[in-house]
C-alpha angles and dihedrals in degrees: 000000000000090000090059092048093048090046091055094048094061117096116243090235092058090048090051092049090049091051094047092048090049091052092048092047091050091049092049093048092048091049090049091049091050092050092046092049095050108095121228090244090079091061097074127078116245125206114250129206134025095342094052091123095049121092119277118281118260117278117264117254117276114254116204114213118205112213122188123195121348136212111345118243094243090059091052090049092048091051091049092049092048091049091049092049092048091050092048092049091049091049093051091045093050092044091054092045091051094044089061088053096056117032118223116272122229113229 
């Protein structure tokens, strides 16, 4: 009976967040397991066709790319501010969801 009462006391938003986080965690773990299980032999290119038993073709010539600059500082700052705001919003959201779960104690 206590399981039914505790199930009803949760907010639907917290239950939705819990489900979404469980789905994302399962997807991340399955992707990690798939990448870890894939052997390194699948990383190389293999010749296809009549000459499949011959040695690999010679490597293509190296092309040197000249890159000037990079990401401007304001873009880095904007990404950092957006990440900080997203983390703060998530922290407030989770704190409010957890505060409904456990009522405040009087000292």
